[in-house]
PDB file of the backbone (N, CA, C, O) and the ligand in Angstrom, with CONECT records:
HET     ZN  A 101       1
ATOM      1  N   MET A   1     207.371 339.377 124.164  1.00  0.00           N
ATOM      2  CA  MET A   1     208.096 338.769 125.287  1.00  0.00           C
ATOM      3  C   MET A   1     209.309 337.982 124.762  1.00  0.00           C
ATOM      4  O   MET A   1     209.176 337.097 123.917  1.00  0.00           O
ATOM      5  N   GLY A   2     210.458 338.318 125.272  1.00  0.00           N
ATOM      6  CA  GLY A   2     211.657 337.633 124.814  1.00  0.00           C
ATOM      7  C   GLY A   2     211.804 336.254 125.440  1.00  0.00           C
ATOM      8  O   GLY A   2     211.150 335.938 126.434  1.00  0.00           O
ATOM      9  N   PHE A   3     212.646 335.460 124.866  1.00  0.00           N
ATOM     10  CA  PHE A   3     212.869 334.105 125.386  1.00  0.00           C
ATOM     11  C   PHE A   3     213.342 334.125 126.837  1.00  0.00           C
ATOM     12  O   PHE A   3     212.977 333.258 127.632  1.00  0.00           O
ATOM     13  N   GLN A   4     214.174 335.144 127.179  1.00  0.00           N
ATOM     14  CA  GLN A   4     214.699 335.217 128.545  1.00  0.00           C
ATOM     15  C   GLN A   4     213.585 335.338 129.581  1.00  0.00           C
ATOM     16  O   GLN A   4     213.687 334.801 130.684  1.00  0.00           O
ATOM     17  N   GLU A   5     212.513 336.058 129.208  1.00  0.00           N
ATOM     18  CA  GLU A   5     211.395 336.246 130.134  1.00  0.00           C
ATOM     19  C   GLU A   5     210.402 335.090 130.037  1.00  0.00           C
ATOM     20  O   GLU A   5     209.766 334.716 131.023  1.00  0.00           O
ATOM     21  N   LYS A   6     210.280 334.531 128.833  1.00  0.00           N
ATOM     22  CA  LYS A   6     209.269 333.508 128.574  1.00  0.00           C
ATOM     23  C   LYS A   6     209.621 332.146 129.168  1.00  0.00           C
ATOM     24  O   LYS A   6     208.741 331.419 129.630  1.00  0.00           O
ATOM     25  N   TYR A   7     210.910 331.803 129.156  1.00  0.00           N
ATOM     26  CA  TYR A   7     211.320 330.480 129.616  1.00  0.00           C
ATOM     27  C   TYR A   7     212.174 330.572 130.869  1.00  0.00           C
ATOM     28  O   TYR A   7     212.831 331.582 131.123  1.00  0.00           O
ATOM     29  N   ASP A   8     212.150 329.487 131.652  1.00  0.00           N
ATOM     30  CA  ASP A   8     212.914 329.459 132.902  1.00  0.00           C
ATOM     31  C   ASP A   8     214.266 328.785 132.670  1.00  0.00           C
ATOM     32  O   ASP A   8     214.383 327.561 132.722  1.00  0.00           O
ATOM     33  N   PHE A   9     215.275 329.603 132.415  1.00  0.00           N
ATOM     34  CA  PHE A   9     216.603 329.049 132.122  1.00  0.00           C
ATOM     35  C   PHE A   9     217.375 328.632 133.371  1.00  0.00           C
ATOM     36  O   PHE A   9     218.489 328.116 133.279  1.00  0.00           O
ATOM     37  N   SER A  10     216.771 328.862 134.545  1.00  0.00           N
ATOM     38  CA  SER A  10     217.434 328.397 135.767  1.00  0.00           C
ATOM     39  C   SER A  10     217.354 326.866 135.863  1.00  0.00           C
ATOM     40  O   SER A  10     218.039 326.256 136.685  1.00  0.00           O
ATOM     41  N   LEU A  11     216.514 326.248 135.018  1.00  0.00           N
ATOM     42  CA  LEU A  11     216.415 324.783 135.002  1.00  0.00           C
ATOM     43  C   LEU A  11     217.599 324.154 134.284  1.00  0.00           C
ATOM     44  O   LEU A  11     217.793 322.939 134.300  1.00  0.00           O
ATOM     45  N   LEU A  12     218.381 325.018 133.657  1.00  0.00           N
ATOM     46  CA  LEU A  12     219.537 324.561 132.903  1.00  0.00           C
ATOM     47  C   LEU A  12     220.761 324.632 133.820  1.00  0.00           C
ATOM     48  O   LEU A  12     221.134 325.711 134.280  1.00  0.00           O
ATOM     49  N   VAL A  13     221.367 323.506 134.078  1.00  0.00           N
ATOM     50  CA  VAL A  13     222.540 323.522 134.950  1.00  0.00           C
ATOM     51  C   VAL A  13     223.713 322.790 134.307  1.00  0.00           C
ATOM     52  O   VAL A  13     223.536 321.826 133.562  1.00  0.00           O
ATOM     53  N   ASN A  14     224.905 323.271 134.615  1.00  0.00           N
ATOM     54  CA  ASN A  14     226.115 322.599 134.168  1.00  0.00           C
ATOM     55  C   ASN A  14     226.459 321.543 135.216  1.00  0.00           C
ATOM     56  O   ASN A  14     226.795 321.867 136.355  1.00  0.00           O
ATOM     57  N   GLU A  15     226.371 320.287 134.815  1.00  0.00           N
ATOM     58  CA  GLU A  15     226.634 319.187 135.739  1.00  0.00           C
ATOM     59  C   GLU A  15     228.032 319.255 136.358  1.00  0.00           C
ATOM     60  O   GLU A  15     228.255 318.761 137.463  1.00  0.00           O
ATOM     61  N   LYS A  16     228.962 319.866 135.638  1.00  0.00           N
ATOM     62  CA  LYS A  16     230.332 319.914 136.139  1.00  0.00           C
ATOM     63  C   LYS A  16     230.455 320.806 137.372  1.00  0.00           C
ATOM     64  O   LYS A  16     231.390 320.670 138.161  1.00  0.00           O
ATOM     65  N   GLU A  17     229.502 321.716 137.525  1.00  0.00           N
ATOM     66  CA  GLU A  17     229.608 322.698 138.601  1.00  0.00           C
ATOM     67  C   GLU A  17     229.729 322.055 139.979  1.00  0.00           C
ATOM     68  O   GLU A  17     230.603 322.423 140.764  1.00  0.00           O
ATOM     69  N   LYS A  18     228.855 321.099 140.272  1.00  0.00           N
ATOM     70  CA  LYS A  18     228.905 320.508 141.613  1.00  0.00           C
ATOM     71  C   LYS A  18     230.169 319.674 141.837  1.00  0.00           C
ATOM     72  O   LYS A  18     230.668 319.571 142.958  1.00  0.00           O
ATOM     73  N   PHE A  19     230.677 319.079 140.751  1.00  0.00           N
ATOM     74  CA  PHE A  19     231.910 318.309 140.884  1.00  0.00           C
ATOM     75  C   PHE A  19     233.106 319.225 141.138  1.00  0.00           C
ATOM     76  O   PHE A  19     234.010 318.894 141.905  1.00  0.00           O
ATOM     77  N   VAL A  20     233.088 320.381 140.479  1.00  0.00           N
ATOM     78  CA  VAL A  20     234.159 321.355 140.671  1.00  0.00           C
ATOM     79  C   VAL A  20     234.122 321.894 142.108  1.00  0.00           C
ATOM     80  O   VAL A  20     235.164 322.030 142.749  1.00  0.00           O
ATOM     81  N   VAL A  21     232.930 322.196 142.604  1.00  0.00           N
ATOM     82  CA  VAL A  21     232.798 322.704 143.970  1.00  0.00           C
ATOM     83  C   VAL A  21     233.305 321.670 144.968  1.00  0.00           C
ATOM     84  O   VAL A  21     234.016 322.006 145.916  1.00  0.00           O
ATOM     85  N   LYS A  22     232.932 320.399 144.746  1.00  0.00           N
ATOM     86  CA  LYS A  22     233.351 319.323 145.649  1.00  0.00           C
ATOM     87  C   LYS A  22     234.864 319.131 145.610  1.00  0.00           C
ATOM     88  O   LYS A  22     235.506 318.954 146.645  1.00  0.00           O
ATOM     89  N   GLU A  23     235.418 319.167 144.411  1.00  0.00           N
ATOM     90  CA  GLU A  23     236.863 318.995 144.257  1.00  0.00           C
ATOM     91  C   GLU A  23     237.623 320.163 144.883  1.00  0.00           C
ATOM     92  O   GLU A  23     238.676 319.977 145.492  1.00  0.00           O
ATOM     93  N   LEU A  24     237.075 321.372 144.726  1.00  0.00           N
ATOM     94  CA  LEU A  24     237.710 322.547 145.325  1.00  0.00           C
ATOM     95  C   LEU A  24     237.716 322.406 146.849  1.00  0.00           C
ATOM     96  O   LEU A  24     238.713 322.703 147.506  1.00  0.00           O
ATOM     97  N   GLU A  25     236.605 321.956 147.392  1.00  0.00           N
ATOM     98  CA  GLU A  25     236.504 321.748 148.840  1.00  0.00           C
ATOM     99  C   GLU A  25     237.573 320.756 149.301  1.00  0.00           C
ATOM    100  O   GLU A  25     238.236 320.971 150.315  1.00  0.00           O
ATOM    101  N   ASN A  26     237.731 319.666 148.544  1.00  0.00           N
ATOM    102  CA  ASN A  26     238.745 318.658 148.860  1.00  0.00           C
ATOM    103  C   ASN A  26     240.148 319.238 148.845  1.00  0.00           C
ATOM    104  O   ASN A  26     240.915 319.073 149.793  1.00  0.00           O
ATOM    105  N   GLN A  27     240.473 319.924 147.749  1.00  0.00           N
ATOM    106  CA  GLN A  27     241.842 320.429 147.604  1.00  0.00           C
ATOM    107  C   GLN A  27     242.160 321.532 148.599  1.00  0.00           C
ATOM    108  O   GLN A  27     243.304 321.657 149.036  1.00  0.00           O
ATOM    109  N   LEU A  28     241.163 322.335 148.965  1.00  0.00           N
ATOM    110  CA  LEU A  28     241.430 323.439 149.897  1.00  0.00           C
ATOM    111  C   LEU A  28     241.630 322.960 151.327  1.00  0.00           C
ATOM    112  O   LEU A  28     242.120 323.702 152.177  1.00  0.00           O
ATOM    113  N   LYS A  29     241.241 321.699 151.588  1.00  0.00           N
ATOM    114  CA  LYS A  29     241.440 321.141 152.934  1.00  0.00           C
ATOM    115  C   LYS A  29     242.911 321.158 153.315  1.00  0.00           C
ATOM    116  O   LYS A  29     243.262 321.377 154.474  1.00  0.00           O
ATOM    117  N   ILE A  30     243.775 320.924 152.318  1.00  0.00           N
ATOM    118  CA  ILE A  30     245.209 320.902 152.610  1.00  0.00           C
ATOM    119  C   ILE A  30     245.905 322.180 152.160  1.00  0.00           C
ATOM    120  O   ILE A  30     247.122 322.312 152.296  1.00  0.00           O
ATOM    121  N   ARG A  31     245.123 323.130 151.619  1.00  0.00           N
ATOM    122  CA  ARG A  31     245.696 324.409 151.191  1.00  0.00           C
ATOM    123  C   ARG A  31     245.186 325.526 152.101  1.00  0.00           C
ATOM    124  O   ARG A  31     244.475 326.427 151.657  1.00  0.00           O
ATOM    125  N   THR A  32     245.556 325.456 153.368  1.00  0.00           N
ATOM    126  CA  THR A  32     245.010 326.381 154.360  1.00  0.00           C
ATOM    127  C   THR A  32     245.466 327.821 154.142  1.00  0.00           C
ATOM    128  O   THR A  32     244.876 328.749 154.696  1.00  0.00           O
ATOM    129  N   GLU A  33     246.523 328.014 153.329  1.00  0.00           N
ATOM    130  CA  GLU A  33     247.019 329.359 153.064  1.00  0.00           C
ATOM    131  C   GLU A  33     246.168 330.106 152.029  1.00  0.00           C
ATOM    132  O   GLU A  33     246.295 331.321 151.872  1.00  0.00           O
ATOM    133  N   VAL A  34     245.309 329.373 151.332  1.00  0.00           N
ATOM    134  CA  VAL A  34     244.504 329.987 150.276  1.00  0.00           C
ATOM    135  C   VAL A  34     243.255 330.656 150.874  1.00  0.00           C
ATOM    136  O   VAL A  34     242.543 330.060 151.682  1.00  0.00           O
ATOM    137  N   CYS A  35     243.008 331.908 150.459  1.00  0.00           N
ATOM    138  CA  CYS A  35     241.838 332.648 150.924  1.00  0.00           C
ATOM    139  C   CYS A  35     240.566 331.932 150.467  1.00  0.00           C
ATOM    140  O   CYS A  35     240.465 331.489 149.323  1.00  0.00           O
ATOM    141  N   ARG A  36     239.600 331.829 151.379  1.00  0.00           N
ATOM    142  CA  ARG A  36     238.351 331.179 150.994  1.00  0.00           C
ATOM    143  C   ARG A  36     237.151 332.067 151.249  1.00  0.00           C
ATOM    144  O   ARG A  36     236.103 331.603 151.700  1.00  0.00           O
ATOM    145  N   CYS A  37     237.312 333.353 150.956  1.00  0.00           N
ATOM    146  CA  CYS A  37     236.176 334.265 151.057  1.00  0.00           C
ATOM    147  C   CYS A  37     235.259 334.003 149.859  1.00  0.00           C
ATOM    148  O   CYS A  37     235.647 333.329 148.905  1.00  0.00           O
ATOM    149  N   GLN A  38     234.074 334.529 149.918  1.00  0.00           N
ATOM    150  CA  GLN A  38     233.079 334.352 148.856  1.00  0.00           C
ATOM    151  C   GLN A  38     233.656 334.669 147.474  1.00  0.00           C
ATOM    152  O   GLN A  38     233.475 333.922 146.512  1.00  0.00           O
ATOM    153  N   GLU A  39     234.360 335.812 147.412  1.00  0.00           N
ATOM    154  CA  GLU A  39     234.897 336.272 146.132  1.00  0.00           C
ATOM    155  C   GLU A  39     235.920 335.284 145.552  1.00  0.00           C
ATOM    156  O   GLU A  39     235.844 334.907 144.382  1.00  0.00           O
ATOM    157  N   CYS A  40     236.868 334.878 146.386  1.00  0.00           N
ATOM    158  CA  CYS A  40     237.915 333.980 145.906  1.00  0.00           C
ATOM    159  C   CYS A  40     237.372 332.608 145.537  1.00  0.00           C
ATOM    160  O   CYS A  40     237.753 332.043 144.512  1.00  0.00           O
ATOM    161  N   VAL A  41     236.481 332.068 146.368  1.00  0.00           N
ATOM    162  CA  VAL A  41     235.935 330.737 146.091  1.00  0.00           C
ATOM    163  C   VAL A  41     235.148 330.757 144.779  1.00  0.00           C
ATOM    164  O   VAL A  41     235.288 329.852 143.957  1.00  0.00           O
ATOM    165  N   LEU A  42     234.316 331.796 144.582  1.00  0.00           N
ATOM    166  CA  LEU A  42     233.551 331.868 143.338  1.00  0.00           C
ATOM    167  C   LEU A  42     234.473 332.096 142.145  1.00  0.00           C
ATOM    168  O   LEU A  42     234.235 331.558 141.064  1.00  0.00           O
ATOM    169  N   ASP A  43     235.519 332.887 142.335  1.00  0.00           N
ATOM    170  CA  ASP A  43     236.504 333.095 141.261  1.00  0.00           C
ATOM    171  C   ASP A  43     237.162 331.773 140.871  1.00  0.00           C
ATOM    172  O   ASP A  43     237.344 331.482 139.689  1.00  0.00           O
ATOM    173  N   MET A  44     237.518 330.975 141.887  1.00  0.00           N
ATOM    174  CA  MET A  44     238.182 329.695 141.618  1.00  0.00           C
ATOM    175  C   MET A  44     237.249 328.735 140.899  1.00  0.00           C
ATOM    176  O   MET A  44     237.660 328.026 139.981  1.00  0.00           O
ATOM    177  N   VAL A  45     235.980 328.714 141.325  1.00  0.00           N
ATOM    178  CA  VAL A  45     235.007 327.828 140.672  1.00  0.00           C
ATOM    179  C   VAL A  45     234.782 328.265 139.224  1.00  0.00           C
ATOM    180  O   VAL A  45     234.753 327.432 138.318  1.00  0.00           O
ATOM    181  N   ALA A  46     234.624 329.577 139.010  1.00  0.00           N
ATOM    182  CA  ALA A  46     234.388 330.091 137.653  1.00  0.00           C
ATOM    183  C   ALA A  46     235.571 329.763 136.748  1.00  0.00           C
ATOM    184  O   ALA A  46     235.398 329.329 135.609  1.00  0.00           O
ATOM    185  N   LEU A  47     236.761 329.977 137.267  1.00  0.00           N
ATOM    186  CA  LEU A  47     237.970 329.723 136.489  1.00  0.00           C
ATOM    187  C   LEU A  47     238.100 328.238 136.147  1.00  0.00           C
ATOM    188  O   LEU A  47     238.405 327.875 135.011  1.00  0.00           O
ATOM    189  N   ALA A  48     237.866 327.394 137.139  1.00  0.00           N
ATOM    190  CA  ALA A  48     237.954 325.950 136.907  1.00  0.00           C
ATOM    191  C   ALA A  48     236.909 325.506 135.893  1.00  0.00           C
ATOM    192  O   ALA A  48     237.192 324.676 135.029  1.00  0.00           O
ATOM    193  N   LEU A  49     235.698 326.056 135.995  1.00  0.00           N
ATOM    194  CA  LEU A  49     234.633 325.675 135.057  1.00  0.00           C
ATOM    195  C   LEU A  49     234.959 326.115 133.638  1.00  0.00           C
ATOM    196  O   LEU A  49     234.593 325.443 132.674  1.00  0.00           O
ATOM    197  N   ASN A  50     235.644 327.240 133.512  1.00  0.00           N
ATOM    198  CA  ASN A  50     236.022 327.706 132.179  1.00  0.00           C
ATOM    199  C   ASN A  50     237.074 326.804 131.549  1.00  0.00           C
ATOM    200  O   ASN A  50     237.298 326.851 130.339  1.00  0.00           O
ATOM    201  N   HIS A  51     237.718 325.984 132.371  1.00  0.00           N
ATOM    202  CA  HIS A  51     238.727 325.069 131.842  1.00  0.00           C
ATOM    203  C   HIS A  51     238.239 323.628 131.801  1.00  0.00           C
ATOM    204  O   HIS A  51     239.029 322.704 131.609  1.00  0.00           O
ATOM    205  N   THR A  52     236.943 323.440 131.983  1.00  0.00           N
ATOM    206  CA  THR A  52     236.384 322.094 131.842  1.00  0.00           C
ATOM    207  C   THR A  52     235.278 322.157 130.787  1.00  0.00           C
ATOM    208  O   THR A  52     234.646 323.194 130.588  1.00  0.00           O
ATOM    209  N   LYS A  53     235.067 321.058 130.137  1.00  0.00           N
ATOM    210  CA  LYS A  53     234.016 320.991 129.130  1.00  0.00           C
ATOM    211  C   LYS A  53     232.670 320.956 129.855  1.00  0.00           C
ATOM    212  O   LYS A  53     232.454 320.120 130.733  1.00  0.00           O
ATOM    213  N   SER A  54     231.772 321.862 129.487  1.00  0.00           N
ATOM    214  CA  SER A  54     230.467 321.932 130.135  1.00  0.00           C
ATOM    215  C   SER A  54     229.610 320.723 129.792  1.00  0.00           C
ATOM    216  O   SER A  54     229.659 320.204 128.677  1.00  0.00           O
ATOM    217  N   VAL A  55     228.822 320.282 130.772  1.00  0.00           N
ATOM    218  CA  VAL A  55     227.835 319.230 130.532  1.00  0.00           C
ATOM    219  C   VAL A  55     226.508 319.751 131.048  1.00  0.00           C
ATOM    220  O   VAL A  55     226.167 319.576 132.217  1.00  0.00           O
ATOM    221  N   TYR A  56     225.766 320.393 130.158  1.00  0.00           N
ATOM    222  CA  TYR A  56     224.497 320.976 130.575  1.00  0.00           C
ATOM    223  C   TYR A  56     223.383 319.957 130.556  1.00  0.00           C
ATOM    224  O   TYR A  56     223.345 319.038 129.739  1.00  0.00           O
ATOM    225  N   ARG A  57     222.472 320.163 131.499  1.00  0.00           N
ATOM    226  CA  ARG A  57     221.368 319.252 131.668  1.00  0.00           C
ATOM    227  C   ARG A  57     220.148 320.064 132.082  1.00  0.00           C
ATOM    228  O   ARG A  57     220.281 321.113 132.713  1.00  0.00           O
ATOM    229  N   VAL A  58     218.971 319.588 131.731  1.00  0.00           N
ATOM    230  CA  VAL A  58     217.743 320.254 132.154  1.00  0.00           C
ATOM    231  C   VAL A  58     217.193 319.495 133.347  1.00  0.00           C
ATOM    232  O   VAL A  58     216.998 318.281 133.287  1.00  0.00           O
ATOM    233  N   THR A  59     216.946 320.211 134.424  1.00  0.00           N
ATOM    234  CA  THR A  59     216.544 319.557 135.667  1.00  0.00           C
ATOM    235  C   THR A  59     215.073 319.785 135.985  1.00  0.00           C
ATOM    236  O   THR A  59     214.743 320.355 137.025  1.00  0.00           O
ATOM    237  N   LEU A  60     214.191 319.345 135.099  1.00  0.00           N
ATOM    238  CA  LEU A  60     212.757 319.526 135.322  1.00  0.00           C
ATOM    239  C   LEU A  60     212.250 318.731 136.508  1.00  0.00           C
ATOM    240  O   LEU A  60     211.424 319.219 137.280  1.00  0.00           O
ATOM    241  N   LEU A  61     212.736 317.516 136.657  1.00  0.00           N
ATOM    242  CA  LEU A  61     212.263 316.653 137.741  1.00  0.00           C
ATOM    243  C   LEU A  61     213.309 316.587 138.834  1.00  0.00           C
ATOM    244  O   LEU A  61     213.905 315.538 139.077  1.00  0.00           O
ATOM    245  N   GLY A  62     213.526 317.712 139.488  1.00  0.00           N
ATOM    246  CA  GLY A  62     214.573 317.728 140.491  1.00  0.00           C
ATOM    247  C   GLY A  62     215.888 317.507 139.782  1.00  0.00           C
ATOM    248  O   GLY A  62     216.095 318.029 138.687  1.00  0.00           O
ATOM    249  N   SER A  63     216.765 316.756 140.372  1.00  0.00           N
ATOM    250  CA  SER A  63     218.070 316.548 139.750  1.00  0.00           C
ATOM    251  C   SER A  63     218.322 315.089 139.448  1.00  0.00           C
ATOM    252  O   SER A  63     218.151 314.213 140.295  1.00  0.00           O
ATOM    253  N   ILE A  64     218.729 314.857 138.227  1.00  0.00           N
ATOM    254  CA  ILE A  64     219.192 313.521 137.880  1.00  0.00           C
ATOM    255  C   ILE A  64     220.704 313.651 137.848  1.00  0.00           C
ATOM    256  O   ILE A  64     221.270 314.213 136.911  1.00  0.00           O
ATOM    257  N   TYR A  65     221.342 313.135 138.864  1.00  0.00           N
ATOM    258  CA  TYR A  65     222.775 313.347 138.986  1.00  0.00           C
ATOM    259  C   TYR A  65     223.599 312.423 138.118  1.00  0.00           C
ATOM    260  O   TYR A  65     223.432 311.204 138.124  1.00  0.00           O
ATOM    261  N   ALA A  66     224.471 313.031 137.388  1.00  0.00           N
ATOM    262  CA  ALA A  66     225.430 312.248 136.614  1.00  0.00           C
ATOM    263  C   ALA A  66     226.556 311.870 137.579  1.00  0.00           C
ATOM    264  O   ALA A  66     226.810 312.589 138.545  1.00  0.00           O
ATOM    265  N   GLN A  67     227.205 310.791 137.332  1.00  0.00           N
ATOM    266  CA  GLN A  67     228.318 310.381 138.171  1.00  0.00           C
ATOM    267  C   GLN A  67     229.630 310.720 137.479  1.00  0.00           C
ATOM    268  O   GLN A  67     229.810 310.446 136.293  1.00  0.00           O
ATOM    269  N   ALA A  68     230.528 311.312 138.224  1.00  0.00           N
ATOM    270  CA  ALA A  68     231.837 311.627 137.644  1.00  0.00           C
ATOM    271  C   ALA A  68     232.746 310.427 137.831  1.00  0.00           C
ATOM    272  O   ALA A  68     233.860 310.557 138.339  1.00  0.00           O
ATOM    273  N   ASP A  69     232.272 309.260 137.419  1.00  0.00           N
ATOM    274  CA  ASP A  69     233.078 308.053 137.627  1.00  0.00           C
ATOM    275  C   ASP A  69     234.067 307.840 136.487  1.00  0.00           C
ATOM    276  O   ASP A  69     234.975 307.013 136.567  1.00  0.00           O
ATOM    277  N   ASP A  70     233.863 308.610 135.429  1.00  0.00           N
ATOM    278  CA  ASP A  70     234.792 308.517 134.312  1.00  0.00           C
ATOM    279  C   ASP A  70     236.133 309.118 134.729  1.00  0.00           C
ATOM    280  O   ASP A  70     236.208 310.287 135.110  1.00  0.00           O
ATOM    281  N   GLU A  71     237.161 308.330 134.654  1.00  0.00           N
ATOM    282  CA  GLU A  71     238.484 308.745 135.139  1.00  0.00           C
ATOM    283  C   GLU A  71     239.015 309.969 134.392  1.00  0.00           C
ATOM    284  O   GLU A  71     239.681 310.820 134.979  1.00  0.00           O
ATOM    285  N   VAL A  72     238.716 310.049 133.101  1.00  0.00           N
ATOM    286  CA  VAL A  72     239.188 311.180 132.300  1.00  0.00           C
ATOM    287  C   VAL A  72     238.514 312.476 132.766  1.00  0.00           C
ATOM    288  O   VAL A  72     239.168 313.505 132.934  1.00  0.00           O
ATOM    289  N   ILE A  73     237.195 312.405 132.973  1.00  0.00           N
ATOM    290  CA  ILE A  73     236.452 313.576 133.435  1.00  0.00           C
ATOM    291  C   ILE A  73     236.964 313.992 134.802  1.00  0.00           C
ATOM    292  O   ILE A  73     237.151 315.180 135.067  1.00  0.00           O
ATOM    293  N   HIS A  74     237.193 313.006 135.677  1.00  0.00           N
ATOM    294  CA  HIS A  74     237.656 313.312 137.016  1.00  0.00           C
ATOM    295  C   HIS A  74     239.005 314.026 136.978  1.00  0.00           C
ATOM    296  O   HIS A  74     239.215 315.012 137.685  1.00  0.00           O
ATOM    297  N   GLN A  75     239.910 313.523 136.153  1.00  0.00           N
ATOM    298  CA  GLN A  75     241.240 314.125 136.050  1.00  0.00           C
ATOM    299  C   GLN A  75     241.152 315.549 135.506  1.00  0.00           C
ATOM    300  O   GLN A  75     241.899 316.431 135.930  1.00  0.00           O
ATOM    301  N   GLU A  76     240.239 315.766 134.569  1.00  0.00           N
ATOM    302  CA  GLU A  76     240.039 317.105 134.007  1.00  0.00           C
ATOM    303  C   GLU A  76     239.647 318.083 135.113  1.00  0.00           C
ATOM    304  O   GLU A  76     240.150 319.205 135.168  1.00  0.00           O
ATOM    305  N   ILE A  77     238.751 317.649 135.987  1.00  0.00           N
ATOM    306  CA  ILE A  77     238.275 318.509 137.072  1.00  0.00           C
ATOM    307  C   ILE A  77     239.380 318.759 138.090  1.00  0.00           C
ATOM    308  O   ILE A  77     239.570 319.888 138.544  1.00  0.00           O
ATOM    309  N   VAL A  78     240.109 317.705 138.447  1.00  0.00           N
ATOM    310  CA  VAL A  78     241.207 317.843 139.407  1.00  0.00           C
ATOM    311  C   VAL A  78     242.237 318.859 138.902  1.00  0.00           C
ATOM    312  O   VAL A  78     242.678 319.735 139.646  1.00  0.00           O
ATOM    313  N   ASP A  79     242.611 318.727 137.625  1.00  0.00           N
ATOM    314  CA  ASP A  79     243.602 319.633 137.043  1.00  0.00           C
ATOM    315  C   ASP A  79     243.077 321.061 136.952  1.00  0.00           C
ATOM    316  O   ASP A  79     243.802 322.010 137.253  1.00  0.00           O
ATOM    317  N   ALA A  80     241.826 321.218 136.541  1.00  0.00           N
ATOM    318  CA  ALA A  80     241.236 322.555 136.396  1.00  0.00           C
ATOM    319  C   ALA A  80     241.156 323.253 137.752  1.00  0.00           C
ATOM    320  O   ALA A  80     241.437 324.447 137.861  1.00  0.00           O
ATOM    321  N   VAL A  81     240.774 322.506 138.776  1.00  0.00           N
ATOM    322  CA  VAL A  81     240.658 323.084 140.116  1.00  0.00           C
ATOM    323  C   VAL A  81     242.041 323.456 140.655  1.00  0.00           C
ATOM    324  O   VAL A  81     242.217 324.520 141.249  1.00  0.00           O
ATOM    325  N   ARG A  82     243.008 322.582 140.443  1.00  0.00           N
ATOM    326  CA  ARG A  82     244.370 322.857 140.914  1.00  0.00           C
ATOM    327  C   ARG A  82     244.900 324.134 140.260  1.00  0.00           C
ATOM    328  O   ARG A  82     245.495 324.981 140.925  1.00  0.00           O
ATOM    329  N   GLY A  83     244.677 324.259 138.953  1.00  0.00           N
ATOM    330  CA  GLY A  83     245.117 325.441 138.217  1.00  0.00           C
ATOM    331  C   GLY A  83     244.428 326.703 138.705  1.00  0.00           C
ATOM    332  O   GLY A  83     245.057 327.753 138.837  1.00  0.00           O
ATOM    333  N   ALA A  84     243.138 326.596 138.970  1.00  0.00           N
ATOM    334  CA  ALA A  84     242.364 327.754 139.430  1.00  0.00           C
ATOM    335  C   ALA A  84     242.834 328.223 140.800  1.00  0.00           C
ATOM    336  O   ALA A  84     242.916 329.425 141.052  1.00  0.00           O
ATOM    337  N   ILE A  85     243.144 327.279 141.686  1.00  0.00           N
ATOM    338  CA  ILE A  85     243.631 327.630 143.019  1.00  0.00           C
ATOM    339  C   ILE A  85     244.941 328.403 142.897  1.00  0.00           C
ATOM    340  O   ILE A  85     245.121 329.441 143.534  1.00  0.00           O
ATOM    341  N   GLU A  86     245.857 327.885 142.069  1.00  0.00           N
ATOM    342  CA  GLU A  86     247.154 328.550 141.908  1.00  0.00           C
ATOM    343  C   GLU A  86     246.992 329.963 141.369  1.00  0.00           C
ATOM    344  O   GLU A  86     247.652 330.896 141.827  1.00  0.00           O
ATOM    345  N   LYS A  87     246.103 330.109 140.389  1.00  0.00           N
ATOM    346  CA  LYS A  87     245.928 331.398 139.732  1.00  0.00           C
ATOM    347  C   LYS A  87     245.326 332.434 140.689  1.00  0.00           C
ATOM    348  O   LYS A  87     245.806 333.565 140.762  1.00  0.00           O
ATOM    349  N   ILE A  88     244.289 332.053 141.411  1.00  0.00           N
ATOM    350  CA  ILE A  88     243.626 332.996 142.320  1.00  0.00           C
ATOM    351  C   ILE A  88     244.510 333.266 143.541  1.00  0.00           C
ATOM    352  O   ILE A  88     244.542 334.381 144.061  1.00  0.00           O
ATOM    353  N   TYR A  89     245.226 332.230 143.990  1.00  0.00           N
ATOM    354  CA  TYR A  89     246.117 332.417 145.128  1.00  0.00           C
ATOM    355  C   TYR A  89     247.221 333.409 144.772  1.00  0.00           C
ATOM    356  O   TYR A  89     247.578 334.267 145.580  1.00  0.00           O
ATOM    357  N   ALA A  90     247.756 333.288 143.567  1.00  0.00           N
ATOM    358  CA  ALA A  90     248.829 334.181 143.118  1.00  0.00           C
ATOM    359  C   ALA A  90     248.301 335.582 142.810  1.00  0.00           C
ATOM    360  O   ALA A  90     249.024 336.570 142.939  1.00  0.00           O
ATOM    361  N   ASN A  91     247.049 335.656 142.406  1.00  0.00           N
ATOM    362  CA  ASN A  91     246.496 336.924 141.946  1.00  0.00           C
ATOM    363  C   ASN A  91     245.022 337.089 142.354  1.00  0.00           C
ATOM    364  O   ASN A  91     244.136 337.066 141.499  1.00  0.00           O
ATOM    365  N   PRO A  92     244.760 337.257 143.667  1.00  0.00           N
ATOM    366  CA  PRO A  92     243.373 337.400 144.121  1.00  0.00           C
ATOM    367  C   PRO A  92     242.776 338.710 143.626  1.00  0.00           C
ATOM    368  O   PRO A  92     243.501 339.680 143.406  1.00  0.00           O
ATOM    369  N   SER A  93     241.441 338.742 143.449  1.00  0.00           N
ATOM    370  CA  SER A  93     240.822 339.971 142.915  1.00  0.00           C
ATOM    371  C   SER A  93     240.693 341.051 143.979  1.00  0.00           C
ATOM    372  O   SER A  93     240.280 342.171 143.678  1.00  0.00           O
ATOM    373  N   HIS A  94     241.047 340.722 145.230  1.00  0.00           N
ATOM    374  CA  HIS A  94     241.081 341.756 146.280  1.00  0.00           C
ATOM    375  C   HIS A  94     242.482 341.804 146.864  1.00  0.00           C
ATOM    376  O   HIS A  94     243.314 340.942 146.579  1.00  0.00           O
ATOM    377  N   ALA A  95     242.732 342.802 147.672  1.00  0.00           N
ATOM    378  CA  ALA A  95     244.048 342.918 148.313  1.00  0.00           C
ATOM    379  C   ALA A  95     244.226 341.758 149.289  1.00  0.00           C
ATOM    380  O   ALA A  95     243.258 341.291 149.889  1.00  0.00           O
ATOM    381  N   ARG A  96     245.433 341.309 149.440  1.00  0.00           N
ATOM    382  CA  ARG A  96     245.723 340.223 150.366  1.00  0.00           C
ATOM    383  C   ARG A  96     245.431 340.651 151.804  1.00  0.00           C
ATOM    384  O   ARG A  96     245.869 341.711 152.251  1.00  0.00           O
ATOM    385  N   GLY A  97     244.685 339.809 152.517  1.00  0.00           N
ATOM    386  CA  GLY A  97     244.313 340.152 153.896  1.00  0.00           C
ATOM    387  C   GLY A  97     245.272 339.535 154.889  1.00  0.00           C
ATOM    388  O   GLY A  97     245.112 339.718 156.096  1.00  0.00           O
TER     389      GLY A  97
HETATM  390 ZN    ZN A 101     239.510 336.174 149.168  1.00  0.00          ZN2+
END
């Protein structure tokens, strides 16, 4: 039995993910021209996460939420999300609707 089958890796989460999703939601409020279909939103989140330093955590006891109160971390997320929106908006993975 390989490790992938033996252990539950879904307990491993990148703490930055929820902050990126929240920040994307915030920024898209004023970017009504940007497509927000499933594909584009997930593309934007993936792209933004690839430009932020991962903070993985094991969530055995539900979730222990880290706070993104660190100004540097917050700015990193804001910039990564802004960049991801521009990139996907300019070059969506589907035809423009
Ligand atoms: Zn789309």
